[in-house]
C-alpha positions as CSV (number, residue, x, y, z in Angstrom):
1,M,97.7,135.2,132.1
2,S,97.1,134.4,128.4
3,S,98.3,131.4,126.4
4,F,99.8,131.6,123.0
5,F,97.7,130.7,120.0
6,Y,98.1,131.1,116.2
7,V,96.0,133.8,114.7
8,L,96.4,132.5,111.2
9,D,94.5,129.3,111.8
10,E,93.1,128.6,108.3
11,T,95.0,127.0,105.5
12,S,96.7,129.8,103.5
13,R,99.8,130.6,101.5
14,I,101.3,134.0,101.9
15,L,104.0,135.8,99.9
16,F,106.0,138.4,101.7
17,V,107.8,140.8,99.4
18,D,110.5,143.1,100.8
19,D,114.1,144.0,100.0
20,D,115.1,143.9,103.7
21,P,116.4,140.5,104.5
22,I,115.8,140.9,108.2
23,L,112.1,141.7,107.6
24,R,111.8,138.6,105.3
25,E,113.2,136.5,108.1
26,F,110.9,138.0,110.7
27,A,108.0,137.4,108.4
28,Q,108.8,133.7,108.1
29,V,109.1,133.5,111.9
30,N,106.1,135.7,112.9
31,L,103.5,134.9,110.3
32,A,104.0,131.1,109.8
33,S,101.7,128.7,111.6
34,P,100.8,125.1,111.2
35,K,98.2,126.1,108.6
36,A,99.8,129.3,107.1
37,G,102.9,128.9,104.9
38,I,105.1,131.9,104.1
39,D,107.3,132.4,101.1
40,V,109.4,135.4,100.5
41,A,110.8,137.5,97.6
42,E,113.3,140.3,97.7
43,N,111.9,142.5,94.9
44,G,109.0,142.8,92.6
45,A,110.5,140.8,89.8
46,E,111.1,137.9,92.1
47,A,107.6,138.2,93.4
48,L,106.1,138.0,90.0
49,E,108.2,134.8,89.3
50,R,106.9,133.2,92.5
51,L,103.3,134.2,91.7
52,A,103.6,132.6,88.2
53,A,104.9,129.4,89.8
54,R,102.5,129.0,92.7
55,E,99.1,130.2,93.8
56,Y,98.9,132.5,96.9
57,D,96.1,133.7,99.0
58,V,97.6,137.0,99.9
59,V,100.7,139.1,99.1
60,L,102.3,141.5,101.5
61,L,104.1,144.0,99.3
62,D,106.7,146.6,100.1
63,L,106.6,149.7,97.9
64,E,110.2,150.8,97.8
65,M,112.4,148.0,96.3
66,P,115.1,147.7,93.7
67,V,114.6,146.0,90.3
68,M,110.8,146.4,90.4
69,D,108.9,148.5,93.0
70,G,105.6,147.6,94.6
71,F,103.6,150.1,92.5
72,A,104.8,148.3,89.3
73,V,103.9,144.9,90.9
74,L,100.4,146.1,91.8
75,S,99.9,147.3,88.2
76,R,101.0,144.0,86.8
77,L,98.8,142.0,89.2
78,R,95.7,143.9,88.4
79,A,96.3,143.7,84.7
80,D,96.5,139.9,84.8
81,P,93.2,138.0,84.9
82,L,94.8,135.3,87.0
83,T,95.8,137.7,89.8
84,E,93.4,140.7,89.3
85,H,91.5,139.7,92.5
86,L,94.5,138.5,94.6
87,A,94.5,140.1,98.0
88,V,97.5,142.5,98.4
89,I,98.4,144.2,101.6
90,V,100.9,147.0,101.1
91,Q,103.4,147.1,104.0
92,T,105.7,150.0,103.7
93,G,107.6,152.7,105.6
94,R,105.9,155.3,103.5
95,E,102.8,156.9,105.0
96,D,102.5,160.0,102.8
97,V,99.1,160.7,101.1
98,E,100.6,160.3,97.6
99,A,101.8,156.7,98.4
100,I,98.6,155.7,100.1
101,D,96.4,157.1,97.3
102,R,98.5,155.6,94.5
103,A,98.6,152.2,96.2
104,F,94.8,152.0,96.6
105,R,94.2,153.4,93.0
106,L,96.5,150.6,91.7
107,G,94.4,148.0,93.6
108,A,95.9,147.5,97.0
109,T,93.4,145.6,99.3
110,S,94.9,147.1,102.5
111,F,97.8,149.2,103.7
112,V,100.0,149.0,106.8
113,T,103.0,151.0,107.8
114,K,106.3,150.0,109.2
115,P,107.6,149.3,111.8
116,L,105.3,146.3,111.7
117,N,103.5,145.0,114.7
118,W,103.6,141.4,113.8
119,R,100.7,140.3,116.0
120,L,98.4,143.1,114.7
121,L,99.5,142.2,111.2
122,T,98.4,138.6,111.6
123,Y,94.9,139.8,112.5
124,Q,94.9,142.1,109.5
125,I,95.9,139.2,107.2
126,R,93.2,137.0,108.7
127,Y,90.6,139.7,108.1
128,V,91.8,140.3,104.5
129,L,91.9,136.5,103.8
130,R,88.3,136.1,105.1
131,A,87.1,139.1,103.1
132,S,88.9,137.7,100.0
133,Q,87.3,134.3,100.4
134,A,83.8,135.8,100.8
135,E,84.4,137.9,97.6
136,R,85.5,134.8,95.7
137,R,82.3,133.0,96.8
138,V,80.2,135.9,95.6
139,R,82.0,136.1,92.2
140,A,81.5,132.3,91.8
141,A,77.8,132.6,92.6
142,V,77.3,135.5,90.1
143,H,79.2,133.5,87.5
144,R,77.0,130.4,88.1
145,Q,73.9,132.6,87.9
146,G,75.1,134.1,84.6
147,E,75.6,130.6,83.1
148,A,72.1,129.5,84.3
149,A,70.4,132.5,82.6
């Protein structure tokens, strides 16, 4: 018999972007924890607005959405110095080679396919968050070394 525990046990802010209102609701229920807050956006344009207004630790991004799709969002994030290193997990129903290759070429950090296994996804998010934090520390150390030289 196992007891329930929160996988996302470190302070983090997550943005879940998907045009499906049911998935957005599930994300808020299944990914939130006492230390992990979840915000949602229904398309890429709304996601960029939220990202301009608040700092996030990771974005979960659908590819197929109206107004602005996930590919366009990835391009914009990687072109902006403020978000070029932001962790982005693509979560999509597409699993074709073209979509996978294009997402990673545009800068996706990770890629998961729908239907989502919410428990497994929380572990994926935790791994991506920890890797992103480690990368941030390395970039900061390299920057400090460059200033000292």
